[in-house]
C-alpha positions, 0 to 999 in steps of 0.5 A: 359515394353518394347513396345511388338509391337517394339521390344519384339518379336525381342528379342525372335527371336534373343534369338531362332536364335543366340544360344549364345546371352545373354541379360542383363535386367536393371530397371531404372527410371520405365523403362526396359532396355535390353542389347543384346550381345554375351559374347564370342566376347564382351569385357565384362569389358568395358560393365560392366564399361562403360555401364551397371554401369553408367545406373544404377547409373543414378540419374538425374532427366531427363527421360531416353531416348536413346539420354540422355544414348548415350550423358550423361550417358555411357562412351563408345566412339563408339556408335550411335542410330538406328531404323532398327529392321532387323539390330539388329542381324547384329550388335550383330554378329559383336561383338556390344552390343545393348541397347534397352529402353522400349517406345523408338523408336530407340536403340543404338550400342555400339561397345564392340567388344573384338578379341583374337589376338597375339602380334606384332612380327617379320616376319616369311615369310619375314625375313630379315638381316636389316629392322623393326622387326614389322609384320602384325598380323591377327587383321586389326585394328593392321595392320592399326595402324602400316601403320598409325604409319609410314605414317602420311598423310591426303591424306592416304585413307583407304576405308573399305568393308564387304565381304562374305555373311556370314563371313562378313570380313573386308577388307581394301584398303589403298593408297594415294589418290593424288598419286595413279592412280584413274583407278586401285584404282576404279578397285580394289574397284570394284573387291572387291564389285563384291566378292560374296562368303559364307566366306573370311577366308584369304588374298589369297581368295580375291588374287583370286577374284581380279586377272586378270584371274582365270586360270593365272599361274603368281600372279598378286598381291604380298604379304607383311608381313612386314609393312615398306614394305607396306608403301614403296609400298604405297608411290610408288603409289600402293594399299595395300589390308588388310583382317582381319584374315590374316597376309599377305596383297595384294599389287597391281598392282605388276610387274614381276621383282618387286617380286625380290625387298627385304626391304633390298635393299633400306636400305644396300649399294647400290652396295651390293643391285645390287648385291643380285638382280642378285643373286635372278635372277640367282636363279630363272633361276637355279630353272627353267632350271638347271634339264632341261640342265641336260636332254638336255646334257645327253640325246642329246647334251653331245658334249656341255661339255668338254670330262672329264666333259662327261666321269665322268657323264657317268661313274655315270650313269652306272647301272642306270636303268632309261634315264635322263629325268625320273631320274630328273623327279623322283628326282624333285618329291622326292625334292617336297614331302620332301618339302611338308612333311617339311611344315606340320611336327610339327615345332620342328622336321620339319627342321631335319626331312627334312635335315636327309630324304633329305640325307638318301634318296639321298645316299640310291638311288645313292647307290641303283643305281636308279639315278646318283649323279650328279642329287642329286647335280642339284636337291639340287642346284635347291631347294636352289636357290629356296629359294632366292627369297623374294616373295615366290608366283612367285616361286610357278609357277616356280616349276611348269613350271620346270616340262614343261621344262624338259618334252619338252626338253626330247621330243625334246632336245635343241629345246624343252628347247628353246620352253618352254622358249619361252612360258614362255616369251609369257605367262609373256608378255601377262599377266597385273596386274590391266591393267599395263604390267606384264614385266614392266619396261623391255616391255615397256621399261623405263630407268628411272624406270629400274634404279632406281629398279636396284640401289634402292638409294633413294637419286637417285630415283627422280621419281616414276615408269613411267608405273603406270601412278600416279597423283604424279610422283615425290618423291621430 
């Protein structure tokens, strides 16, 4: 019989508290052995073949103890002894199997966790023409293996944390010890350890908790779906944060202009990479300012354009019952509605509904005389430009700020337009990402870092970013 004063009451308590726990009883060499596990998250094949079967077939002359089972009987590699009975429930909920032997002071903890996961697939969020096609999945072990596959260096450090009082989600902080700045590495670890919440279900939860300010509009951490891009950031001295259950890694620290860098820039021709960066910055400016420029020109400063264009715009607005500011606001809101509806619709019909909806609604509004045709073109171009940025998290605040730009321009004209840009620039300049200036390397200016960013040429980028203040500043 199992020692009642040690584990019998605990087993009964576990059965009462954890509804789906199973207990497998064995009787070997005049001793009772109890194996406790949760079937839904346990690899039952490994449990049967590597634990139960060897124990039942044991025919040695030595007395059965936890040390004997761990070292000479079972085949499982991840197993250890423990003696704190209060931790048994935590081990079971983590997917481990507990082996309890009668008359033994300690028990065994065997890792038999099984998690249903999808296979490694091509990126869905950060797709590119020329890059490896292995993207992160929701299993943290798979994601770490993709990084280990590319960075085979003993200095690569992976620190694990359990976050969330109820979910106990695994979070991994990955960096290269002899490259990364220890100051912001320690700061990231400290912020993760301070997270006090019931559950962490996605990396976005962690992103909010570790940001410099909860009310900051611009993201201080980037997202990364591609393993090659995550490895490139780690080699640059940054920290990669993986969260179990999320296929998007976090990269910190992250400056504003780095959101416009894509993996293709480093793989393609140097001059083509420069051209693509220019296109992305131009797309950001178009997405932010085009609608407000329309409001400024039509409502206040029509003399900015040649006379034939002004006459064409005036002719198109004949019969439109609203002013240019309200017209632009209505169209931008309709566009956001279409974008959100397209995102929530089933995948097979979402694209077709979005395109058809935009065409039908746009034509109907123009035909009804509610809006003019130029604003349809402007809003469509603004929407198209917003998709050109590799990391969509930086375009999200732009979608909000363009309404601020429209409002200020509608009230103050060109002065309001300049005021809106000034507010945005001041906000950018006052933001930091783990004490790294958000506008680096533009301000404070670093010629070498700017050159490396613009050219994205591994043969010429001899040094890592200066603004990160790394241990190892050189790549070669």
